[in-house]
C-alpha positions in Angstrom: -29.0 5.1 2.2 -25.9 5.1 4.4 -23.7 2.1 4.7 -21.2 1.7 7.6 -18.0 0.2 6.2 -15.4 0.0 8.9 -16.3 -0.6 12.5 -14.3 -1.5 15.6 -10.9 -1.7 13.8 -9.5 1.8 14.5 -9.6 4.9 12.5 -9.4 4.9 8.7 -5.8 6.1 8.0 -5.9 6.4 4.2 -8.4 5.9 1.4 -8.1 5.6 -2.5 -10.9 5.3 -5.0 -10.7 4.1 -8.6 -13.7 3.3 -10.8 -16.1 1.3 -8.7 -13.5 0.3 -6.1 -12.7 2.0 -2.8 -9.7 0.8 -0.8 -9.0 2.0 2.7 -6.6 1.1 5.5 -7.2 1.0 9.2 -5.1 -0.4 12.1 -5.9 -4.0 11.0 -5.2 -3.9 7.3 -6.6 -2.9 3.9 -10.2 -3.4 2.8 -11.6 -3.2 -0.7 -15.2 -2.3 -1.4 -17.0 -2.8 -4.7 -19.5 0.1 -5.2 -21.2 -1.7 -8.1 -22.3 -4.5 -5.9 -22.3 -2.6 -2.6 -20.1 -5.3 -1.1 -16.8 -5.4 0.7 -14.8 -7.9 -1.4 -11.5 -8.3 0.3 -9.2 -7.8 3.3 -5.4 -7.6 3.0 -3.8 -8.0 6.4 -1.1 -5.7 7.8 2.3 -7.5 7.8 4.4 -5.7 10.4 2.3 -5.8 13.5 5.1 -4.3 15.5 5.0 -1.0 13.7 2.6 1.6 15.1 0.1 2.5 12.4 0.0 6.2 13.3 3.8 6.4 12.9 4.1 4.2 9.8 0.8 4.6 7.9 -0.3 2.5 5.0 0.1 4.1 1.5 -2.3 3.1 -1.3 -2.2 3.7 -5.1 -4.3 2.3 -7.9 -2.2 1.5 -11.0 -5.2 1.0 -13.1 -8.9 0.0 -12.7 -8.1 -3.3 -11.1 -4.5 -3.2 -9.7 -3.8 -1.8 -6.2 -0.4 -1.1 -4.7 -0.2 -1.3 -0.9 2.9 0.1 0.7 3.1 -0.4 4.5 6.2 -0.3 6.7 8.9 -2.1 4.6 6.5 -4.1 2.5 4.9 -3.6 -0.9 2.0 -5.7 -2.1 0.5 -5.8 -5.6 -3.1 -6.8 -5.5 -5.5 -7.4 -8.4 -9.3 -7.3 -8.4 -10.6 -10.4 -10.3 -13.9 -11.9 -11.3 -15.1 -15.2 -10.0 -16.1 -17.8 -12.6 -19.8 -17.6 -13.5 -20.3 -21.3 -12.5 -19.0 -20.6 -8.9 -22.1 -21.3 -6.8 -20.6 -20.4 -3.4 -22.2 -17.5 -1.6 -19.3 -15.1 -2.1 -19.0 -11.7 -3.7 -18.7 -11.7 -7.5 -15.3 -10.1 -7.4 -12.3 -10.7 -5.1 -8.7 -9.4 -4.6 -5.8 -11.7 -5.3 -2.2 -11.0 -4.1 -0.1 -10.9 -7.3 3.2 -10.0 -5.8 4.8 -9.2 -2.4 8.3 -7.8 -1.8 10.2 -6.3 1.1 12.4 -3.2 0.9 15.1 -2.0 3.3 13.5 1.3 4.1 10.2 2.6 5.4 7.7 3.7 2.8 6.4 7.2 3.3 4.6 7.6 0.0 3.6 5.7 -3.1 2.5 6.6 -6.6 2.9 5.9 -10.3 5.2 7.4 -12.8 4.2 6.1 -16.2 4.3 2.3 -15.7 6.8 2.4 -12.8 6.1 2.6 -9.1 7.5 5.6 -7.2 8.2 5.2 -3.5 9.1 8.0 -1.1 11.5 6.3 1.3 12.3 7.2 4.8 15.5 5.9 6.4 17.1 5.9 9.8 20.4 4.7 11.1 19.2 1.4 12.7 22.3 0.9 14.7 21.5 4.0 16.8 18.1 2.6 17.9 15.2 4.9 18.8 17.4 8.0 18.8 18.4 7.4 15.2 19.4 10.4 13.1 17.0 10.8 10.2 18.6 10.6 6.8 17.3 12.6 3.8 14.3 11.1 2.2 14.8 9.3 -1.2 12.6 8.9 -4.2 12.9 5.4 -5.5 11.6 4.1 -8.9 10.7 0.5 -9.1 10.2 -1.2 -12.5 8.2 -4.4 -12.9 9.4 -7.0 -15.3 7.2 -8.6 -17.8 8.4 -12.1 -17.0 7.0 -11.9 -13.4 10.5 -11.9 -11.8 11.2 -9.7 -8.8 10.8 -5.9 -9.4 13.9 -3.9 -10.2 14.9 -0.6 -8.5 16.0 1.5 -11.5 16.6 4.8 -9.6 17.2 6.1 -6.1 17.6 9.8 -5.7 18.2 11.7 -2.4 15.8 14.6 -2.0 17.2 17.9 -0.8 14.5 19.0 1.6 15.3 21.7 4.1 14.5 20.6 7.6 14.2 17.0 6.7 15.4 16.0 10.2 12.1 17.4 11.6 10.0 15.1 9.5 9.0 11.5 10.1 7.5 8.7 7.9 4.0 10.2 8.5 
């Protein structure tokens, strides 16, 4: 049996699957689907509506079976799939996604991934003062560490990547 998941919200720009959960991003935001219950369980809206999604696409990465990182534009969201209490009688999916943490960065996110327990961000920078004709700077790999006490994440490393022809590339 086929199930139509996204409809009328633009093309699917990225998709990540982990265990029984599928997360995908389109022009409106990120959706999470639970394959075990065949139900869409959440919608995480896109923050920076002024950024064109084809120029600054969403990046998704599962940290573990229930934790999803969403990097879009200059924003990172940490989302966690949770179970509703068994005594919840509302007509809602058994699972839902809760926003655990949200932070802004001063660069565009071109890629996202995990290195051990740390978050790796491929960053894309321009010289904002030059406007739309800004010269592209070399991309950087930034490592973000999350503190156990729930405080703001800490950038532990930022390395400039020596990529030939970097000025020809964009955030996509």
